[in-house]
C-alpha positions in Angstrom: 104.0 89.5 116.2 105.0 89.3 112.6 102.7 87.7 110.1 103.1 86.8 106.4 99.9 87.2 104.3 99.6 84.9 101.2 96.7 83.3 99.3 95.5 81.8 96.1 98.1 79.1 95.7 95.9 77.2 93.3 98.0 74.1 93.6 97.3 71.8 90.7 96.3 74.5 88.2 97.4 74.3 84.6 98.4 77.2 82.4 97.0 76.8 78.8 97.3 73.0 79.4 100.8 73.2 80.9 101.3 71.5 84.4 102.5 74.2 86.9 103.3 71.9 89.8 107.1 72.4 89.4 106.6 76.2 89.2 104.3 76.2 92.2 106.8 74.1 94.2 109.5 76.7 93.6 107.2 79.7 94.4 106.1 78.1 97.7 109.7 77.2 98.6 110.4 80.9 98.2 107.7 81.8 100.7 109.2 79.4 103.2 112.5 81.1 102.7 111.0 84.5 103.3 109.5 83.1 106.6 113.0 82.2 107.8 114.6 85.5 106.5 112.0 87.7 108.1 111.6 85.7 111.3 107.8 85.4 110.6 105.7 84.1 113.5 102.5 83.2 111.6 101.6 82.6 107.9 98.1 83.5 106.9 96.8 81.6 103.8 93.5 83.2 102.7 91.9 80.5 100.6 92.2 78.7 97.2 95.0 76.5 98.5 94.1 74.1 95.7 92.7 74.8 92.3 90.1 72.0 92.4 87.8 70.7 95.1 89.3 67.2 94.6 93.0 67.8 94.2 95.3 65.2 92.6 97.7 63.2 94.7 100.6 65.2 93.2 99.0 68.5 94.1 98.4 67.3 97.7 102.1 66.3 97.9 103.2 69.7 96.7 100.9 71.4 99.3 102.2 69.2 102.2 105.8 69.9 101.3 105.1 73.6 101.3 103.4 73.5 104.7 106.1 71.4 106.2 108.8 73.8 104.9 106.9 76.9 106.3 106.5 75.1 109.6 110.2 74.1 109.7 111.1 77.7 109.0 109.6 78.6 112.3 106.0 79.9 111.6 102.6 78.6 112.6 100.1 78.5 109.8 96.4 79.6 109.7 94.5 78.5 106.6 91.0 79.1 105.4 89.1 77.8 102.4 88.4 79.5 99.1 85.8 79.0 96.4 88.1 76.5 94.6 88.6 74.4 97.7 86.5 71.7 99.3 86.1 72.9 102.9 85.6 69.3 104.1 88.7 67.9 102.4 90.9 70.9 103.1 89.9 70.8 106.8 90.2 67.1 107.3 92.2 66.3 110.4 92.1 69.9 111.6 92.2 69.0 115.3 95.3 66.9 114.8 97.0 69.4 112.5 96.6 72.2 115.1 98.8 70.3 117.5 101.6 70.6 115.0 101.0 74.3 114.3 98.7 74.1 111.3 95.4 75.7 112.0 92.6 74.9 109.5 89.5 77.1 109.6 87.4 75.9 106.7 83.9 75.4 108.1 81.3 78.1 108.5 80.8 77.0 112.1 84.4 77.8 112.9 84.3 81.4 111.6 83.9 82.8 115.2 86.3 80.3 116.8 89.6 82.1 116.5 93.1 80.7 116.5 94.6 82.2 119.7 98.2 83.2 119.4 100.3 84.9 121.9 103.3 87.3 122.0 104.9 89.6 124.6 101.9 91.9 124.2 99.2 89.4 124.8 96.7 87.6 122.6 96.1 87.8 118.9 92.8 86.3 117.8 92.9 85.1 114.1 89.4 84.4 112.6 89.2 82.4 109.5 86.1 83.0 107.3 86.0 80.6 104.4 84.4 81.4 101.1 80.7 81.9 101.8 78.3 80.9 99.0 74.9 82.5 99.9 72.8 79.6 98.7 74.7 77.2 100.8 75.6 79.1 104.0 72.6 81.4 104.6 70.7 78.9 106.7 73.7 78.0 108.8 74.4 81.7 109.4 70.8 82.3 110.5 69.9 84.6 107.6 67.6 82.4 105.5 66.5 85.3 103.2 70.0 86.5 102.4 70.9 86.5 98.7 74.0 88.6 98.4 77.6 88.1 99.5 77.3 91.3 101.4 74.5 90.0 103.6 76.2 86.7 104.2 79.5 88.3 105.1 77.7 90.7 107.5 76.2 87.7 109.2 79.6 86.0 109.6 81.2 89.2 110.8 78.4 89.7 113.4 79.4 86.4 114.9 83.1 87.3 114.8 82.4 90.6 116.6 80.3 88.9 119.2 83.3 86.7 120.0 85.7 89.7 120.0 83.6 91.4 122.7 84.4 88.4 125.0 88.2 88.9 124.5 89.0 92.4 125.8 92.4 93.6 124.8 93.0 91.0 122.1 94.3 92.2 118.8 92.2 90.9 115.9 93.0 89.4 112.5 90.5 88.2 109.9 91.2 85.9 107.0 88.4 86.1 104.4 88.0 84.9 100.8 85.7 87.4 99.1 85.5 90.1 96.4 85.6 93.3 98.5 84.5 96.6 96.9 87.6 98.5 95.7 89.5 95.4 94.6 90.6 94.9 91.0 90.3 91.5 89.3 93.0 90.3 86.9 90.8 88.0 84.8 92.2 84.7 86.0 89.8 84.5 89.0 86.7 82.3 88.8 83.5 84.3 89.3 82.1 83.7 92.8 78.5 84.9 92.1 75.8 82.3 91.4 73.0 84.9 91.4 72.9 88.2 93.4 75.7 90.6 94.0 79.2 89.1 94.5 80.9 92.1 96.2 81.3 92.7 99.9 81.5 96.3 101.2 84.8 97.4 102.9 82.8 98.5 105.9 82.1 94.8 106.7 85.6 94.7 108.3 85.5 97.9 110.3 87.4 97.7 113.6 89.6 94.7 112.7 93.3 95.3 113.2 94.3 93.4 109.9 92.2 91.8 107.2 94.0 89.2 105.1 91.9 88.8 101.9 92.1 86.1 99.2 90.4 85.7 95.8 91.8 88.5 93.7 95.1 87.5 92.1 96.9 90.9 92.1 98.5 92.4 95.3 96.6 95.5 96.3 95.5 97.7 99.1 91.8 98.2 99.6 92.4 100.1 102.9 95.5 100.3 105.1 94.4 97.4 107.2 92.5 95.5 104.4 94.6 93.9 101.6 94.9 91.3 98.9 98.3 89.7 98.6 97.4 88.0 95.3 98.6 84.7 93.9 102.3 83.7 94.1 102.3 82.9 90.3 100.6 84.6 87.3 97.7 82.5 86.0 96.8 84.5 82.9 98.7 86.7 80.3 96.8 89.6 81.7 99.1 89.4 84.7 102.3 89.5 82.6 103.3 92.9 83.8 102.3 92.3 87.4 104.9 91.6 90.1 103.7 89.0 92.6 104.2 89.7 96.3 103.3 88.9 99.9 102.6 91.2 102.7 104.7 91.3 105.9 102.4 92.5 108.7 103.6 93.6 112.2 101.4 93.9 115.2 102.4 95.8 118.3 100.7 96.2 121.7 98.1 98.6 120.2 97.2 96.7 117.0 98.5 97.1 113.5 102.0 98.7 113.5 103.1 98.3 109.8 102.5 96.5 106.6 105.4 96.0 104.2 105.3 94.5 100.7 107.9 92.0 99.7 108.0 91.1 96.0 108.5 87.5 95.0 111.0 86.5 92.4 109.5 85.4 89.1 109.6 81.6 88.5 109.0 82.1 84.7 108.2 85.3 82.9 105.2 85.7 80.6 105.5 87.4 77.1 103.0 88.3 74.5 104.7 88.5 71.1 103.2 89.8 67.8 104.7 89.5 64.4 105.0 87.2 61.4 106.1 83.6 62.1 109.4 84.3 60.4 110.0 87.4 62.5 109.2 85.6 65.8 111.5 82.6 65.1 114.4 84.6 63.7 114.5 88.2 65.0 117.1 88.7 67.7 114.9 91.2 69.5 112.8 88.3 70.8 115.7 86.5 72.3 114.8 87.6 75.9 111.5 85.6 75.7 113.1 82.3 74.8 112.7 81.0 78.3 109.3 82.6 78.9 105.8 81.3 78.7 104.8 82.8 75.3 101.5 83.8 73.7 102.1 84.6 70.0 99.9 86.6 67.7 100.9 85.8 64.1 100.3 88.6 61.5 101.2 86.6 58.4 99.0 87.3 55.3 98.2 83.6 55.1 97.9 81.2 57.9 101.3 79.6 58.5 101.5 75.8 58.4 102.7 73.9 61.6 103.2 77.3 63.3 103.2 76.1 66.9 105.8 73.5 66.3 108.1 76.0 64.7 107.5 78.5 67.5 108.4 75.9 70.1 111.7 75.3 68.4 112.8 78.7 69.6 110.3 79.2 72.5 110.0 75.8 74.2 107.4 77.2 76.6 105.1 78.7 74.0 101.6 77.9 75.2 99.2 79.9 73.0 99.0 81.0 69.4 96.5 82.8 67.3 96.5 84.1 63.8 95.3 87.6 63.1 95.3 89.1 59.6 97.1 92.4 59.5 94.2 94.1 57.9 92.1 93.8 61.0 89.1 91.7 62.1 87.5 90.1 58.9 84.0 90.5 60.2 84.4 94.2 60.9 86.0 94.8 57.5 83.2 93.0 55.7 80.6 95.2 57.4 82.5 98.2 56.1 82.6 96.8 52.6 78.9 96.1 52.3 77.6 99.3 53.9 75.5 101.3 51.5 75.8 98.9 48.6 73.1 97.3 46.5 72.1 93.7 47.3 73.3 92.4 44.0 76.7 94.0 44.4 77.0 92.5 47.8 76.1 89.0 46.6 78.6 89.3 43.6 81.4 90.4 46.0 80.6 87.5 48.3 81.0 85.0 45.4 84.2 86.7 44.4 85.6 86.4 48.0 84.7 82.7 48.5 84.9 81.3 45.0 85.5 83.3 41.8 84.0 86.1 39.7 80.4 85.0 39.0 79.4 84.3 35.4 76.6 86.1 33.5 74.3 83.1 34.1 75.1 83.1 37.9 74.4 86.8 38.1 71.0 86.2 36.4 70.2 83.5 39.0 71.2 86.0 41.8 69.0 88.7 40.4 66.0 86.3 40.2 66.7 85.0 43.8 66.9 88.5 45.2 63.7 89.6 43.4 61.8 86.5 44.7 63.0 87.1 48.2 61.9 90.7 48.2 58.5 89.8 46.6 57.9 87.2 49.3 58.8 89.7 52.1 61.6 87.4 53.4 64.6 89.7 52.6 65.4 92.9 54.4 68.6 94.0 52.7 69.4 97.3 50.9 66.2 97.0 48.9 64.6 97.2 52.4 61.3 96.0 53.8 59.8 99.3 52.8 60.5 98.6 49.2 59.1 95.1 49.5 56.0 96.5 51.0 55.5 99.0 48.2 55.9 96.3 45.6 53.4 94.1 47.3 50.9 97.0 47.6 51.3 97.6 43.9 
């Protein structure tokens, strides 16, 4: 049996305020194309189908078209819920959907009720474990004192293993949405801990032929049979150098035969550009980024006026801009400038920075104010609390 492992579609997500539905439509159409090209039997979707628990009508339409295309390409589909999904909404109509080859496993109660698939070697039991928030699921799983994700996942897997015992000879696949120890986050994932430890030990999945994980957005191998496929699109600039992918998983009569990575084509590249506004909008070396999503760091000495509009004239998909003075972070430089200097010198420099050179009269007022502050014990600058204490003792 050949399986395709995907997850974290996050349909309906925006990228720095930009609607990604068109990009997501293209990425999911590619997955359906791979299903046809690779003669995939089953597609595993390991959670975060949607980006919000209440998706928009447009997001639902994109999802439905993607599922229809995958089914038309010849594969059955097994889906579980992630921390972004509403299990009840995603799982609505599950019994009817199963008749059409879409198997929704979004409820905790269904974690040990596998989707039973068959090939020439017998039965493959696919268990869908949705995202398990300890506070919400511990009572239902019979572990009322559990606080960590590790304890909750152990309880869910205990139920799965109890069912596996009743199916001798069946090969086993688990879909789970969790942060497994050894995985690396990219920064675009929503934290899943609301108190306690959010990670799950790799050992929780011992003995399973293949574990299709969701939640982390980068494709990665935690163990040979335990993998994250990542999201089909990058959802932060931290992922700009990351190639998105899916896993093609083959099961033979004895279990896991092979796992093969297949990279997905980029819908739109991400670029982080640094330079002055004039350089970015005119220099030929940035031409390759003109059709990319662009994050620009401007290094102009003074903050440019109407910079984003000018950037978008060349980079129509520019989504983020920040201005950074080339001298470095102003706060850090100010600390360096005041270190070891007298209070009066610091105050005079401050006035010079924000207004102008202080007059003789203003310097006199500064001296009086600093002296009064030290005398009253309310100022702890270069004069220091020790000096103030000595003056008060005198």
